[in-house]
N, C-alpha and C positions, 0 to 999 in steps of 0.2 A: 619386542616382546616374539618369543618362536612358541608355535601348537605342535602338538604331538599329528599324526598320520590322522589319528581316528575323528580327533577336532575338525581337521583342514576338511577331511572328509563329512563331517556333517555340515558342516558349511557350507560345504559344496551340494551337497542334495538339498538343504536349505533355498539355496538362491535357483536352484535349477527348479524347485517348486514354483518356486516364487515367481520366477520367468514363465513358468508355465500358466502360472494363473492369471498373470497382466496378458498372455496372448490368445487367452482364453476369454477374457473379456473384452480384448481388442477388437477377435476377431469375430463374437457375438454382435460386437457394437457395426464391425465394417461390412460384415458379410452378412447381414440379414435384409430379407427383403423388403424393400422401402417402396408402399402404395400410396404412403400419402407425402404430401408435401406442406411444405412452409415456408411462405415469403415474407421478406423482413427486409426495412429498409433503411439502411446504414453508410454514412457519410464514408466517401474514399478512402481516406487517410486510417481511420481505423480499419477497414478489409485489405487494405492494401499491408499494413501492419500484420493483424492478423492471421493473411496467408502467409507471411512468413517465418512467423513464430508456428504457425501448427510445419510448416512445409519442415522446418527443422526435426521436427517432431516426429515426422512422418505420415502426419494425417494432413485431411482437407478441413477444412472450415464445416463445412457440415458433418464430417466424423465430430470433430468438436462439440457440437450445436446439439448432435444426439446424446454425444457423452452426457455434456450439462443435462439433459433431463433426464436421462435417465438417472443421474445420480441425483435429481431432484425428485425424482420419484422417489428413488432408494433410502432417503433422506426426509420426504414427506415437507419439502420446502427448500428454499435454496442453499445448494452445498458451501454456500460461504456466508460469515456474516455482513449483512452492508453495512456501512457506516457512512458519516460525512463528515469531511472535513472541516473544522472551523476556519473560519474567515479570518482574516489579517486583524479586524477589527477588535472581534471576537479573541483572539488571540492574545491582543497589547491587553485588553479590557484583563483576561485571566492570570497575564503578568503581572498587571498593575495591582490586582487585587490582593496578589501572594506575597506584593512586595513591599513593607510598610511604607506608608508617605513620610518623607521628611519634612517640617514644616520651618518656613524661614518666617522673621521678623525682617521685611525691608525699611529701606531707608530711603527719602528722597528729600533732595535740594529742594530750594525756594520754586523753580523753573517747574517742578515735577519729576527730575530726572532722576533714574534708579542709582543709588548710591550702594555698593559693592566691595567689600575688602577683601580685594584678589586672594592674599593668604588666607584668609579665616573660611574663606566660602569658594574655594577655588572650583567648583562642580555649577553656582551658582552665577559666579563672575563670568565663566565661558558661556553658558546661557545668557546671561546678557549681552555679553556680548556679540555672540555666533547665533543666537538665538534658539 
């Protein structure tokens, strides 16, 4: 796709404006005088991982926390939607509720051993043999 010089110039100006806005926001976060302190306790693995991540972004954990708190104030709440992932048991129950249950009539011999025709019910036979 080709763009005219005017379209390219408009896009270039838009990107410069966007970059300028991001710099303004970040400089306000990073350069603002800090007069209060906040202490949190966190496990070492999370801290180290966050330090590496934010270093790639060119900010510190403190900068990230400040950005999080400011965005929380802007949004009047958490800046993301918290959710809880279902446990494996809950996922299994949900999957079973969606899948129709197949009914079987089981036959047993005089000793109580299950009799399953491998050709008629291969899934049931596999279950009876392998559990």
